[in-house]
Every structure is written in C-alpha cells, then in structure tokens.
C-alpha positions in Angstrom: -6.4 8.1 -29.6 -3.1 9.8 -30.0 -0.2 7.3 -30.4 3.3 8.0 -28.3 6.1 6.9 -30.7 9.8 6.3 -29.6 13.2 8.3 -30.6 14.0 4.7 -32.0 10.5 4.5 -33.8 10.7 8.0 -35.4 14.3 7.3 -36.7 12.9 4.1 -38.5 10.3 5.9 -39.9 12.3 8.7 -41.1 14.9 6.5 -42.7 12.1 4.7 -44.7 10.7 8.0 -45.9 14.6 9.2 -46.9 14.9 6.5 -49.3 11.2 7.4 -51.1 11.4 11.3 -51.1 14.2 13.5 -52.8 17.0 14.5 -50.1 16.0 17.5 -47.8 12.2 17.0 -48.6 11.5 16.0 -44.9 13.4 19.0 -43.8 11.6 21.3 -45.8 8.1 20.0 -45.0 9.3 20.0 -41.4 10.2 23.7 -41.6 7.5 24.9 -43.6 4.5 23.9 -40.7 7.1 25.3 -38.3 7.0 29.0 -40.2 3.5 28.6 -40.3 3.0 28.0 -36.9 5.2 31.1 -35.5 3.7 33.2 -38.0 0.2 32.2 -36.9 1.5 32.7 -33.4 2.9 36.3 -34.4 -0.5 37.2 -35.5 -2.0 36.5 -32.5 0.6 38.1 -30.8 1.3 41.5 -32.4 -0.9 41.8 -35.7 1.6 40.4 -38.4 4.5 38.9 -39.1 6.3 42.1 -41.1 8.6 44.1 -38.7 8.5 40.8 -35.9 12.1 40.1 -34.0 12.5 36.8 -34.1 15.6 34.9 -32.9 16.7 31.2 -33.3 18.4 29.4 -31.5 20.2 26.8 -33.6 22.5 24.0 -32.6 24.6 21.4 -35.3 21.9 19.0 -35.8 18.4 18.6 -38.1 16.5 20.6 -35.1 18.9 23.9 -36.1 18.4 23.2 -39.8 14.7 23.0 -39.2 14.6 26.4 -37.1 17.2 28.3 -40.3 15.0 27.0 -42.5 11.5 28.4 -41.1 13.2 31.5 -40.2 14.7 32.4 -43.6 10.7 32.0 -44.6 9.6 33.7 -42.0 12.5 36.8 -43.1 10.9 36.3 -46.9 7.6 37.4 -45.0 9.2 40.4 -43.4 10.3 39.7 -39.9 13.7 40.5 -38.8 15.6 36.9 -38.3 18.1 36.8 -35.8 20.5 33.1 -35.6 22.0 32.7 -32.3 24.4 29.7 -33.6 25.2 27.5 -30.5 27.6 25.0 -32.5 30.7 25.6 -34.8 29.1 24.4 -37.4 25.2 24.2 -38.2 23.0 23.5 -41.1 24.9 24.4 -44.4 21.6 25.1 -47.0 19.7 26.7 -43.9 21.9 29.4 -43.3 22.6 30.3 -46.4 18.7 30.3 -47.0 18.6 32.6 -44.0 21.4 34.9 -44.9 20.1 35.0 -48.5 16.8 36.5 -47.3 18.1 39.0 -44.8 18.7 37.2 -41.8 21.9 37.5 -39.7 24.1 35.0 -37.9 25.7 35.1 -34.7 27.8 33.2 -32.3 26.1 32.0 -29.2 27.8 33.5 -26.4 25.9 35.4 -23.7 29.0 37.5 -23.6 28.5 39.0 -26.6 26.2 42.4 -25.9 24.5 42.0 -29.6 23.4 38.4 -28.6 22.0 39.3 -25.5 20.3 42.2 -27.4 18.4 40.7 -29.9 17.3 38.1 -27.6 16.2 40.6 -24.9 14.3 42.4 -28.2 12.3 39.2 -29.4 9.0 38.6 -30.0 9.2 35.3 -30.9 12.0 32.3 -30.1 12.5 29.1 -31.7 14.4 26.3 -29.9 16.1 24.5 -32.8 19.4 23.5 -30.1 19.0 20.0 -29.4 16.7 17.5 -31.2 15.1 14.1 -30.1 18.2 12.1 -29.5 19.6 15.0 -27.1 19.7 14.1 -23.8 21.0 15.4 -20.4 20.4 19.0 -19.6 21.6 22.3 -21.6 25.4 23.2 -21.5 26.3 26.3 -19.6 26.4 28.3 -22.8 22.8 27.2 -24.0 21.7 27.1 -20.4 22.7 31.0 -20.4 20.7 31.9 -23.5 17.4 30.0 -22.3 17.4 32.2 -18.7 17.8 34.9 -21.2 14.9 33.8 -23.1 12.8 33.2 -19.9 13.3 36.9 -19.1 12.6 38.4 -22.5 8.7 37.6 -22.4 8.9 36.4 -25.7 6.8 33.8 -27.1 9.1 30.6 -27.7 8.5 27.5 -29.9 10.5 24.3 -29.4 11.3 22.6 -32.5 10.1 18.7 -32.0 11.1 18.7 -28.3 12.1 21.4 -26.0 16.3 21.6 -25.4 17.1 19.7 -22.6 13.8 17.3 -22.6 14.4 13.6 -22.9 12.1 13.0 -25.9 11.7 9.2 -24.8 11.3 9.8 -21.0 10.2 13.2 -20.2 13.4 13.4 -18.0 14.7 16.9 -17.2 18.7 16.5 -16.1 19.5 20.2 -15.2 18.5 23.4 -17.4 15.9 23.0 -20.7 14.0 25.7 -22.4 10.5 26.2 -21.5 8.4 26.4 -24.3 5.1 27.9 -25.0 4.3 26.1 -28.2 6.2 22.8 -29.6 6.2 21.9 -32.6 6.7 18.2 -33.1 7.1 16.1 -36.5 5.8 12.8 -37.4 4.4 11.5 -34.1 4.1 12.7 -30.4 7.0 11.5 -28.4 6.4 10.6 -24.6 8.5 13.7 -22.9 6.1 15.7 -24.1 3.3 14.5 -22.3 5.0 13.0 -19.6 6.3 14.8 -16.2 8.5 16.8 -15.9 8.8 17.2 -19.5 5.5 18.2 -20.1 5.8 21.2 -18.0 8.4 22.2 -20.6 6.2 21.7 -23.9 3.3 24.1 -23.9 0.8 23.2 -26.4 1.8 20.4 -28.7 1.1 20.6 -32.4 1.7 17.4 -34.8 2.7 17.9 -38.3 2.7 15.0 -40.5 5.7 15.0 -42.6 4.6 11.6 -44.3 6.0 9.5 -41.8 4.6 5.9 -42.2 5.0 3.5 -38.4 4.7 -0.3 -38.7 5.0 -1.4 -35.0 2.5 -0.8 -32.0 3.4 3.0 -30.5 4.9 2.5 -26.6 1.7 4.3 -25.0 -1.0 6.5 -25.9 -3.1 9.0 -25.2 -6.9 8.8 -24.9 -9.5 11.8 -26.4 -13.2 11.7 -25.8 -14.3 9.5 -28.2 -11.9 6.8 -26.6 -13.6 8.0 -23.0 -17.1 7.2 -24.7 -16.4 4.3 -25.9 -16.5 3.3 -21.9 -19.5 4.8 -20.9 -21.9 4.2 -23.7 -25.7 5.1 -23.5 -27.8 2.4 -22.1 -29.5 0.1 -24.6 -33.2 0.3 -24.4 -33.6 -3.1 -23.2 -30.6 -2.4 -20.4 -31.8 -2.9 -16.9 -29.5 -2.6 -13.8 -27.4 -5.8 -13.7 -26.7 -5.0 -17.4 -24.9 -2.2 -16.8 -22.4 -2.9 -14.2 -22.3 -3.5 -10.6 -19.9 -1.7 -8.2 -19.1 -3.3 -5.2 -17.3 -0.6 -2.7 -15.2 -1.1 0.8 -14.2 2.0 1.9 -14.1 4.7 4.9 -13.9 4.5 8.4 -14.7 5.8 11.8 -11.8 8.2 11.0 -12.3 8.8 7.8 -16.0 8.2 6.7 -16.2 11.1 3.8 -14.1 8.6 1.9 -17.1 6.3 1.8 -19.0 8.8 0.7 -16.6 10.1 -2.3 -16.0 6.4 -3.5 -20.0 5.7 -3.6 -20.9 9.4 -4.8 -18.4 8.8 -8.1 -19.0 5.4 -8.8 -22.9 5.9 -8.6 -22.5 9.0 -11.5 -20.3 6.6 -13.3 -22.7 4.7 -15.8 -23.6 1.6 -14.0 -26.9 0.0 -12.6 -26.1 -0.3 -9.6 -23.6 0.2 -6.1 -23.3 -2.3 -3.4 -21.4 -1.5 -0.1 -19.6 -3.9 1.9 -20.5 -3.3 5.8 -17.8 -3.5 7.7 -19.6 -2.5 10.9 -18.1 1.0 11.9 -21.3 2.9 10.8 -20.3 3.9 7.5 -22.9 1.8 5.7 -25.6 3.7 7.6 -24.1 6.9 6.7 -23.9 6.1 3.1 -27.5 4.6 2.4 -28.7 7.9 4.8 -27.0 10.0 1.7 -27.8 7.6 -1.4 -30.7 5.7 -0.6 -30.3 3.3 -4.0 -27.0 2.2 -2.4 -27.3 -1.9 -1.2 -25.7 -2.9 1.7 -24.2 -5.9 2.1 -21.9 -7.2 5.1 -21.4 -10.8 3.3 -17.8 -11.5 1.8 -17.3 -10.3 -1.6 -16.9 -13.7 -3.2 -20.2 -14.2 -2.3 -21.5 -10.9 -3.9 -22.1 -12.4 -7.1 -23.9 -9.5 -8.4 -20.7 -7.5 -8.0 -18.7 -7.5 -11.4 -15.6 -5.1 -9.8 -14.5 -3.6 -6.5 -13.3 -0.5 -5.3 -11.5 -0.8 -2.1 -9.2 0.9 0.5 -10.0 4.5 0.2 -10.1 5.9 3.6 -9.0 2.6 5.5 -8.0 3.3 9.2 -4.7 1.5 9.2 -5.3 -1.4 11.5 -5.1 -5.1 11.4 -8.4 -4.5 9.8 -7.7 -3.7 6.7 -5.7 -6.9 6.2 -8.7 -8.9 6.3 -11.2 -6.5 4.4 -8.2 -6.6 1.4 -7.7 -10.3 1.4 -11.6 -10.8 1.1 -12.1 -8.6 -1.4 -9.2 -10.0 -3.6 -10.9 -13.2 -3.4 -13.7 -11.6 -5.6 -14.0 -13.3 -9.0 -13.9 -9.4 -10.9 -11.7 -6.5 -11.3 -10.4 -5.2 -7.9 -9.2 -1.5 -7.5 -6.9 -1.0 -4.5 -6.3 2.9 -3.4 -5.1 4.5 -0.3 -5.1 1.9 2.9 -5.5 -1.0 0.8 -1.9 0.0 -1.0 -0.1 0.0 2.3 -1.7 -3.6 2.7 0.1 -4.3 -0.5 3.4 -2.9 0.3 3.5 -4.8 3.6 1.9 -8.1 2.8 3.5 -10.8 0.8 0.4 -13.0 0.9 -1.9 -10.1 -0.6 1.0 -9.5 -3.2 0.9 -13.0 -3.9 -2.5 -13.3 -4.4 -2.2 -10.3 -6.8 0.3 -12.6 -9.1 -2.4 -15.8 -8.7 -5.6 -13.2 -9.8 -3.3 -11.8 -13.0 -2.8 -15.7 -13.4 -5.8 -16.4 -13.9 -7.1 -13.2 -15.8 -8.3 -11.3 -13.3 -7.2 -7.6 -13.0 -5.8 -5.7 -10.5 -5.6 -2.3 -10.3 -3.4 -0.3 -8.1 -3.6 3.8 -7.8 -0.5 4.8 -5.8 0.4 9.0 -5.8 4.3 9.2 -5.6 4.7 8.5 -1.9 2.4 5.3 -2.0 4.3 4.1 -5.4 7.5 4.5 -2.9 6.3 2.4 -0.5 5.0 -0.7 -3.3 8.6 -0.2 -5.3 11.4 1.4 -3.4 13.4 3.1 -5.1 12.0 2.4 -8.3 11.2 5.8 -9.3 14.5 7.5 -8.9 16.3 4.4 -10.6 13.8 3.7 -13.6 14.1 6.3 -17.0 11.4 8.8 -16.1 8.2 8.0 -14.3 6.6 5.8 -17.5 9.3 3.3 -17.3 8.6 3.1 -13.6 5.0 2.5 -14.2 5.9 -0.1 -16.6 8.2 -1.7 -14.2 6.2 -1.8 -11.2 3.2 -3.2 -12.7 5.5 -6.3 -14.2 7.0 -6.8 -10.8 3.3 -6.6 -9.0 1.4 -8.1 -11.6 -1.0 -5.4 -11.5 -2.3 -2.3 -13.6 -0.4 0.7 -12.0 -1.9 3.9 -12.0 0.7 6.5 -11.5 -1.2 9.3 -10.2 0.2 12.9 -10.8 0.5 15.6 -13.0 0.4 13.4 -16.5 -1.1 10.6 -14.8 0.6 6.9 -16.3 -1.6 3.9 -16.4 0.5 0.8 -17.4 -0.3 -2.8 -17.3 2.1 -5.9 -16.9 2.0 -6.5 -20.4 3.6 -3.3 -21.5 0.3 -1.5 -22.5 0.8 2.0 -21.4 -1.4 5.7 -21.1 -0.6 9.2 -20.6 -3.1 11.3 -19.7 -3.6 14.6 -20.7 -7.0 15.4 -19.5 -6.1 16.4 -16.0 -5.3 19.8 -14.1 -4.0 21.0 -11.1 -8.2 21.3 -9.9 -7.3 17.4 -9.1 -4.9 18.2 -6.5 -7.3 18.4 -3.7 -8.0 16.1 -0.3 -10.4 13.0 -1.6 -10.1 13.6 -5.4 -7.9 9.9 -5.3 -11.1 8.8 -3.9 -13.4 9.7 -6.5 -10.9 8.1 -9.0 -11.2 4.9 -7.5 -15.0 5.3 -7.4 -14.8 5.7 -11.2 -12.2 3.2 -12.4 -14.4 0.5 -10.5 -17.3 1.9 -12.0 -16.1 1.8 -15.6 -14.5 -1.6 -15.0 -17.7 -2.9 -13.8 -19.3 -1.6 -17.1 -16.6 -3.3 -19.3 -16.8 -7.0 -17.5 -20.3 -7.1 -17.6 -20.1 -6.3 -21.3 -17.6 -9.1 -21.5 -15.0 -7.0 -22.4 -12.8 -8.8 -19.8 -9.1 -9.0 -22.0 -6.5 -6.9 -19.6 -5.7 -4.8 -22.5 -9.5 -3.7 -22.4 -9.6 -3.3 -18.9 -6.3 -1.1 -19.0 -7.8 1.1 -21.8 -11.2 1.3 -19.2 -8.8 2.3 -16.3 -7.3 5.3 -18.6 -10.8 6.5 -19.8 -11.8 6.9 -16.2 -8.9 8.5 -15.3 -9.4 11.0 -18.4 -13.1 11.4 -17.1 -11.7 12.0 -13.7 -9.5 14.8 -15.4 -12.6 16.2 -17.5 -14.4 16.5 -14.3 -12.1 18.5 -12.7 -11.8 20.7 -15.6 -16.3 21.0 -15.3 -15.6 21.7 -11.6 -12.8 24.4 -12.1 -15.1 26.9 -14.0 -16.9 27.8 -11.1 -13.9 28.3 -8.9 -11.9 26.8 -6.4 -12.4 23.0 -6.6 -13.3 20.6 -4.1 -13.3 16.6 -4.1 -17.4 17.0 -3.9 -17.4 19.1 -6.7 -15.2 16.6 -8.8 -18.1 13.5 -7.7 -20.7 15.7 -8.8 -19.3 17.0 -12.2 -18.9 13.4 -13.2 -22.5 13.0 -15.0 -21.3 16.3 -17.2 -17.9 14.8 -18.1 -20.0 11.7 -19.5 -21.9 14.3 -21.0 -18.8 16.0 -22.6 -17.3 13.2 -24.0 -20.3 11.4 -25.2 -21.7 14.8 -27.1 -18.9 17.2 -27.5 -17.0 18.9 -24.7 -19.0 21.3 -22.8 -16.2 23.0 -20.8 
C-alpha cells in the first residue's frame, strides 16, 4: 500500500529531519536521486549523458535548488546544462555549483532568443519552478516557457510536483507543466495521482530522503498484494456459503444487458453463489439462461438471509418501481452497493437517504458508485465548490453516511470516517458502456466475501471496495491487451485479474 501524504505532513517531517541531519543534507539527497533519474532517462533516450542538452527551469524555492544541484551533477557527467531562472533570487549554493561545473544561467524570458534556443534544443528539461507549497497556475512568463517546453519534444522531469499542480488536491488552475516523469521526495503527494494533476505527473518515482511520519496518511493507493488479500484462494474446507453470497437486483426490460453484466462480474469475483432478485420483468429468466448456476428468488431482500451483500440499480428503468426496489434492498442486513438508477432514487428520495443514514448508525455499509454527472445529482455543486475531487468525495460520504466511489480517472473511494483510497490501476479502457455495471458486481462480491469472513468494520469494507476498483482496473488492462475493450471483455477478464493479483502480473 502506498501512503499519500499532505504538504503539511511532509513539511512537518522535513522540519523534524532538519534537526537531525546537517544543513543541506536533505537537498543533496534529493538532488542526487534526481540527477540519477535524469541520467537514466538520457541514457534510455540518447544512449548517454555526455553531450546531452539539459535545461533547468528554476524558481526561488527549494525545488529550484534541487534542480540546480542536480544540474551541476549532470554537468559533471558531461551534459551541457542551461538554467533558466524565473525569479530574482535563486538558490545561491546550487547556482554556484552549477556554474563551477560549466553550467550557464539565463534570465527567464521568452523574449530572449538565447532562452528560446536552449529550450528548443533540449533533450531533457527539469521543472523546478514551483514546489509542493505552490498554488494556482503558472505566471505568464513561466507559462510561456512551459509552452516552449511542450513544443520542444524534450523529456520533462518535474521536481517533487509539476509546477502549477496543487500537491494536496491535484487541482490545476490555469497553466501547468506536463511532465513525463515526476521525481517526488519522501512520499507521494495526493495531487500526483488525483485528476487532473495525474495527467501532468507522468510516471511517479518516489525517493526516500529519510523522512519519518508519525500520523496516518491522508489517503492511500492499493497495490497487487492489497487487492489479493480480498480475493484469497478458497480454504480446503470452504463451501459456497463460506465464500460469500451476492444478491443482485439489476436490469429492466429497457436495459436487460445490465443484469447480465453485473451478474457475470459478481460470479467471477471469488464468491460461492450469486442470487438474482426476480422483479417479474423477464430478466431473471434471461440471466439463468446465460448463467445456470444463478439462484433466482423473488422474496424481499431482507428475507434472503443467505445473501451477504447486495448490488442494486444498474440498468433500472427510471420509473416508480425503482423506489420500492431500492427501499427493499436497503432493508437487507448486509452491505449494499447502489449504482445508476438506484443513485437517482437516492438523489430524489429523502426516505432513501434517511435509510442509508440509519444503516450507517447500525454499522451497515452502503456504497454509492457515481460518475461525475450522478455525483452532481447526489451532491449538487459539491464538485465545483470543493478543493478537488478527493475533498468532494470525502464531503459527500460524510453528508450521505455512505462510502462513495467517485468514478473517473483516478477513481476516489472515500467513506464517512475520512478513509480515502485513490486508484491508479484503472485506465481509459474502462470508459465503455456497461463498465460501471461490471464494477458494481465486483464491489458487491468482494463485500459479500468480506462480510462472510467476519471483516465487517466499515474501514475494512472501504478497503475491500477499493480492492474491487483495483481489480476492475486490472481486468480492463488485461482485456485491452487484445484490442478495443467492451464491458463483456472486462467481465470475462475478472478471473485473470484475480490470478494476476494473487500470483503476479500477467499483462
């Protein structure tokens, strides 16, 4: 699991480290690691460091100092290094080290033909304009240089965070550097993985510079081993009821495919049984004709005691029957996942929201899975008024008393207690009709397995939800190996995604 640390947490850890190490030691560690990463990129791109054309974009802060020192180290290895300074004062020792080793300093103006020439000719650009404390977009002079860098085709390496990206939120207000690689120090910052900042960060490399943290991270990113912990191989004495039983209420005459997609995903997601709620709309017979192992039951969900989690709402028709179905599913004494049409019910029904709050008070988790449009209906104006997508998801979870899966690039999973996960496994392959139905089935299945195992603490179930999001992303990646992806491809790739998490990457 990769912890995400806020700027305040990093600053506090740095202050503690400053009291234990000689002055400048942390900057030297950071610069050394930065120079090594840049050297590797130059070797990969052009075969070596000697003769490489490196440009530093330097601001007044410590990130500019990191860039200058790294530039000095690259110059010592034979690179031609030019530093474009965008502040009246830059890190003095770093600038001296660079010039002592043959580097050149320039004032940061695109009106200077010398500056435009070195940028246009660069093999690699190091962005040290702003640090993790920076806020807002780039100033006009820096924005103009960033545009030149984009046009140059050079490899771009950001120091700690791409300039113009808010390190805590991922918010980009105006112009920002677009990096191929971000070398970040001490810990990953949320803004590097939360959209839209993730689109500016490229590949993120974390450098250990000796920081220690005493408090909990503000969020986390799951990895293979974390996901595997929620889809473990069945024990020798397992049987169907010990592995979790998923209840599904999905589909309609208008959208029969949703019932098939949710069911297909759930039955592939390491559970012992899937039960389908018969709403007398013809979908139950269609589901059984495709999946003969499915059990159909038309009795109220609260009476289906074998079910240890429910997935509800995908493919609902948008009529008055939806309200009754959602109300009935919310009476089940187990975790519930609400998607699509069920989210519309929650948005419009005070009774449904009250029931979700009552469930939360009783220790029963409800998971809501909105995309941006559905989120807007659930929490009008919250995305626009919040400090980024992560803050919006946390606020909505607190307001609604539910876990919220805010879908999109870098899907956010947040619960009412402030536990947050950011997904980095999902790709644009998931952006296809029915993909959300597959995710609903997977989340319900992992929650069913966790509930059966006795892992019922809300924080545990939030992690199980995040693990399902991760596996959904891995399934999309595996499906994408063979070409353009559909939701049926994603559902079919779920077993391979689980094998990949358990035993190693099979991409």
